[in-house]
C-alpha positions as CSV (number, residue, x, y, z in Angstrom):
1,X,328.9,181.9,215.4
2,X,325.6,183.2,216.8
3,X,324.1,183.1,213.4
4,X,325.0,179.5,213.0
5,X,323.5,178.6,216.4
6,X,320.3,180.5,215.5
7,X,320.1,178.7,212.2
8,X,320.5,175.3,213.8
9,X,317.8,176.1,216.4
10,X,315.4,177.2,213.7
11,X,315.9,174.1,211.6
12,X,315.4,171.9,214.7
13,X,312.2,173.6,215.6
14,X,310.9,173.4,212.0
15,X,311.8,169.6,212.0
16,X,310.0,169.1,215.3
17,X,306.9,171.0,214.0
18,X,306.9,169.0,210.8
19,X,307.2,165.7,212.8
20,X,304.2,166.7,215.0
21,X,302.2,167.6,212.0
22,X,302.8,164.3,210.4
23,X,301.5,162.4,213.4
24,X,298.0,161.0,212.5
25,X,295.1,162.9,214.1
26,X,292.2,161.2,215.9
27,X,290.1,161.0,212.8
28,X,293.0,159.8,210.6
29,X,293.7,157.0,213.2
30,X,290.3,155.4,213.1
31,X,290.0,156.0,209.4
32,X,293.2,154.1,208.7
33,X,292.1,151.3,211.1
34,X,288.8,150.9,209.3
35,X,290.5,151.0,205.9
36,X,292.9,148.3,207.0
37,X,290.1,146.1,208.3
38,X,291.2,146.4,211.9
39,X,287.6,146.9,213.1
40,X,288.0,146.0,216.7
41,X,290.8,148.5,217.2
42,X,288.8,151.1,215.2
43,X,285.8,150.4,217.5
44,X,287.8,151.0,220.6
45,X,289.2,154.2,219.2
46,X,285.7,155.5,218.2
47,X,284.3,154.5,221.6
48,X,286.9,156.6,223.3
49,X,286.2,159.6,221.1
50,X,282.5,159.2,221.6
51,X,282.8,159.1,225.4
52,X,285.1,162.2,225.2
53,X,282.2,164.1,223.5
54,X,283.3,163.8,219.9
55,X,279.9,163.3,218.3
56,X,280.4,164.5,214.7
57,X,278.3,162.8,212.1
58,X,281.1,160.8,210.6
59,X,282.2,159.6,214.1
60,X,278.6,158.6,215.0
61,X,277.9,156.9,211.7
62,X,281.1,154.8,211.7
63,X,280.7,153.9,215.3
64,X,277.1,152.8,214.5
65,X,278.2,150.7,211.6
66,X,280.9,149.0,213.6
67,X,278.4,148.2,216.4
68,X,276.0,146.7,213.8
69,X,278.8,144.7,212.2
70,X,279.5,143.1,215.6
71,X,275.8,142.6,216.3
72,X,275.8,145.0,219.2
73,X,272.2,146.1,218.6
74,X,271.5,147.8,221.9
75,X,274.7,149.9,221.7
76,X,273.9,150.8,218.0
77,X,270.4,151.8,218.9
78,X,271.6,154.0,221.8
79,X,274.1,155.7,219.6
80,X,271.5,156.4,216.8
81,X,268.8,157.5,219.3
82,X,271.3,159.9,221.0
83,X,272.3,161.3,217.6
84,X,268.6,162.0,216.7
85,X,268.1,163.6,220.2
86,X,271.1,165.8,219.7
87,X,269.7,167.0,216.3
88,X,266.0,167.3,216.9
89,X,265.5,169.6,213.9
90,X,267.5,167.4,211.4
91,X,265.2,165.3,209.2
92,X,268.2,163.2,208.1
93,X,268.9,162.1,211.7
94,X,265.3,161.0,212.2
95,X,265.3,159.2,208.9
96,X,268.5,157.3,209.9
97,X,266.9,156.4,213.2
98,X,263.7,155.2,211.5
99,X,265.7,153.1,209.1
100,X,267.6,151.5,212.0
101,X,264.3,150.6,213.7
102,X,263.1,149.1,210.4
103,X,266.3,147.1,210.1
104,X,265.9,145.6,213.5
105,X,262.2,145.1,213.0
106,X,261.1,147.3,215.8
107,X,257.8,148.4,214.3
108,X,256.4,150.6,217.2
109,X,259.5,152.7,217.4
110,X,259.8,152.8,213.6
111,X,256.2,154.2,213.3
112,X,256.7,156.7,216.1
113,X,259.9,157.9,214.5
114,X,258.3,158.2,211.1
115,X,255.5,160.2,212.6
116,X,258.0,162.6,214.1
117,X,259.8,162.8,210.8
118,X,256.5,163.6,208.9
119,X,255.6,166.3,211.4
120,X,259.1,167.8,211.0
121,X,259.4,167.4,207.2
122,X,256.2,166.2,205.4
123,X,257.0,164.2,202.3
124,X,255.2,161.6,200.1
125,X,257.9,159.0,200.8
126,X,257.4,159.2,204.6
127,X,253.6,159.2,204.2
128,X,253.8,156.1,202.0
129,X,255.7,154.2,204.6
130,X,253.3,155.3,207.4
131,X,250.2,154.5,205.3
132,X,251.5,151.0,204.5
133,X,252.1,150.3,208.2
134,X,248.7,151.7,209.2
135,X,246.9,149.5,206.8
136,X,248.9,146.4,207.9
137,X,248.0,147.2,211.5
138,X,244.3,148.0,210.7
139,X,244.8,151.5,212.1
140,X,242.3,153.0,209.7
141,X,241.6,156.1,211.9
142,X,245.2,157.0,211.8
143,X,245.3,156.3,208.1
144,X,242.3,158.7,207.5
145,X,243.9,161.4,209.6
146,X,247.2,161.2,207.6
147,X,245.3,161.1,204.3
148,X,243.4,164.3,205.3
149,X,246.7,165.9,206.1
150,X,248.1,164.9,202.7
151,X,245.1,166.4,201.0
152,X,245.3,169.6,203.0
153,X,249.0,170.0,202.1
154,X,248.3,169.1,198.5
155,X,250.8,166.3,198.3
156,X,248.3,163.5,198.1
157,X,248.5,160.9,195.3
158,X,245.6,159.9,193.0
159,X,245.3,156.5,194.7
160,X,245.3,158.0,198.2
161,X,242.8,160.7,197.2
162,X,240.4,158.1,195.8
163,X,240.8,155.9,198.9
164,X,240.1,158.9,201.2
165,X,237.1,159.8,199.1
166,X,235.6,156.3,199.3
167,X,236.3,156.1,203.0
168,X,234.6,159.4,203.7
169,X,231.6,158.6,201.4
170,X,231.1,155.3,203.2
171,X,231.0,157.2,206.5
172,X,228.5,159.7,205.2
173,X,230.9,162.7,205.2
174,X,229.8,163.8,201.7
175,X,231.6,167.2,201.7
176,X,234.8,165.6,202.8
177,X,234.4,162.9,200.2
178,X,233.7,165.6,197.6
179,X,236.9,167.5,198.3
180,X,239.0,164.3,198.1
181,X,237.4,163.0,194.9
182,X,237.6,166.3,193.2
183,X,241.3,166.3,193.8
184,X,241.4,162.7,192.5
185,X,239.5,163.7,189.4
186,X,242.1,166.5,188.8
187,X,245.2,164.3,189.0
188,X,244.1,160.7,188.2
189,X,244.4,158.9,184.8
190,X,241.3,160.1,182.9
191,X,240.2,156.5,182.1
192,X,239.8,155.5,185.8
193,X,236.1,155.2,186.6
194,X,235.4,154.0,190.2
195,X,236.3,157.2,192.0
196,X,234.5,159.3,189.4
197,X,231.3,157.3,189.8
198,X,231.4,158.0,193.5
199,X,232.2,161.7,192.8
200,X,229.1,161.9,190.5
201,X,226.9,160.5,193.3
202,X,228.4,162.8,195.9
203,X,227.9,165.9,193.8
204,X,224.3,164.9,193.2
205,X,223.7,164.2,196.9
206,X,225.2,167.6,197.8
207,X,222.9,169.4,195.4
208,X,225.3,170.2,192.6
209,X,223.7,168.4,189.7
210,X,224.9,170.8,187.1
211,X,228.5,170.2,188.0
212,X,227.9,166.4,188.2
213,X,226.4,166.3,184.7
214,X,229.1,168.5,183.2
215,X,231.9,166.4,184.7
216,X,230.2,163.2,183.6
217,X,229.9,164.5,180.1
218,X,233.6,165.2,180.0
219,X,234.5,161.7,181.2
220,X,232.5,159.8,178.5
221,X,235.1,159.9,175.8
222,X,237.9,158.6,178.1
223,X,235.6,155.9,179.5
224,X,234.8,154.8,175.9
225,X,238.5,154.5,175.1
226,X,239.0,152.4,178.2
227,X,236.1,150.2,177.3
228,X,237.5,149.6,173.8
229,X,240.6,148.1,175.3
230,X,238.8,145.6,177.5
231,X,236.3,143.0,176.5
232,X,234.8,142.6,180.0
233,X,231.3,141.2,180.2
234,X,228.4,143.2,181.8
235,X,227.8,146.9,181.8
236,X,230.6,149.1,180.5
237,X,231.7,152.2,182.4
238,X,230.3,154.4,179.6
239,X,226.9,152.7,179.7
240,X,226.8,153.0,183.5
241,X,227.7,156.7,183.4
242,X,225.0,157.4,180.8
243,X,222.4,155.6,182.8
244,X,223.4,157.6,186.0
245,X,223.2,160.9,184.1
246,X,219.8,160.0,182.6
247,X,218.5,159.2,186.1
248,X,219.5,162.7,187.3
249,X,218.2,164.8,184.5
250,X,217.3,163.2,181.2
251,X,217.0,166.3,179.1
252,X,220.2,167.9,180.3
253,X,222.0,164.5,180.0
254,X,220.9,164.1,176.4
255,X,222.1,167.6,175.5
256,X,225.5,167.2,177.2
257,X,226.1,163.7,175.8
258,X,225.1,164.8,172.3
259,X,227.4,167.8,172.6
260,X,230.3,165.6,173.8
261,X,229.8,163.1,171.0
262,X,229.8,165.8,168.4
263,X,233.0,167.3,169.7
264,X,234.7,163.9,169.6
265,X,233.4,163.1,166.0
266,X,235.4,164.1,162.9
267,X,234.1,167.1,160.9
268,X,231.0,166.1,159.0
269,X,230.4,167.0,155.3
270,X,228.0,170.0,154.9
271,X,224.5,168.8,154.0
272,X,225.0,165.3,155.4
273,X,223.1,164.5,158.6
274,X,225.2,164.1,161.8
275,X,225.7,160.3,162.2
276,X,226.8,160.6,165.8
277,X,223.8,162.3,167.5
278,X,220.5,163.8,166.4
279,X,217.8,165.1,168.6
280,X,214.1,165.2,167.8
281,X,213.3,167.3,164.7
282,X,211.8,170.8,165.3
283,X,208.0,170.9,165.4
284,X,208.0,173.2,162.3
285,X,209.2,170.3,160.1
286,X,206.1,168.3,161.1
287,X,205.6,166.1,164.1
288,X,204.7,163.1,161.9
289,X,208.0,163.3,160.0
290,X,210.1,160.2,160.6
291,X,213.6,160.8,161.9
292,X,216.6,159.9,159.7
293,X,217.7,156.3,159.6
294,X,221.0,157.2,161.2
295,X,219.5,159.4,163.9
296,X,219.6,158.6,167.6
297,X,216.6,160.0,169.3
298,X,217.7,158.9,172.8
299,X,221.3,159.7,173.0
300,X,223.5,156.7,173.6
301,X,227.2,156.0,173.6
302,X,228.5,154.8,170.2
303,X,229.4,151.3,171.5
304,X,225.8,150.9,172.8
305,X,224.4,151.7,169.4
306,X,226.7,149.3,167.7
307,X,225.8,146.5,170.1
308,X,222.1,147.1,169.6
309,X,222.4,146.9,165.8
310,X,224.3,143.6,166.1
311,X,221.4,142.1,168.1
């Protein structure tokens, strides 16, 4: 008899426990409401949980989404700002807040949040957004500061390194421009010429003519390839570069350009004069001896020689 009573009591307790366990929890309640499209009821449930201190990420995100769906912008902003404040070391929280400000077109708060995000977790994506906004606002001092930071952290792009170099060169900061443009030269497409022209001038002005000429000689082949793809009128990048080199040191420029052209040319047949470049003949062969018909006594880019012959 007692065993029977004990068994009934145990079964009843187990049934009650199972029934309690089957009752939806708080999260399951609002999840089912959202799933069924009962958004107003879900919003009330989430508001109650939020006021009670339940600020888990899924609760906050869904409450924020529901506020936005009902166009309650101030409430949505407050929730997202509080979430970012509760997680000051979490880049994702700041990124969500910045996106919210962008969605509601609150540019000042968007920029301020992106700046906090970049300080916390520097990234090219965040920097790109900030740079675009600085340029739209004409905040070139803030743009320059950010570009310098990107250069120092070695996460700068070729376009930004070139822009920073041009800005600093225009301001007379030659050594700053040199650092930026050297980085540009390392990572940019080898056929890009503008930043490299400025780098050449900066190197010359800072007294490093040898490096300037050596770099320029290494660029000639790429500039020639770029010129062959464009039929633009006026001076080609190759011709401009050669002219700049000659103005710095004619003898060294001739030697470097000649060497670069020989390296680019196919192997020549032994005994046949080099058709790419030939310097003045040695004095031992006689000063009155005429140079070969295919010699180039003043070294010029190949396309310049062809153009002269056509004339």
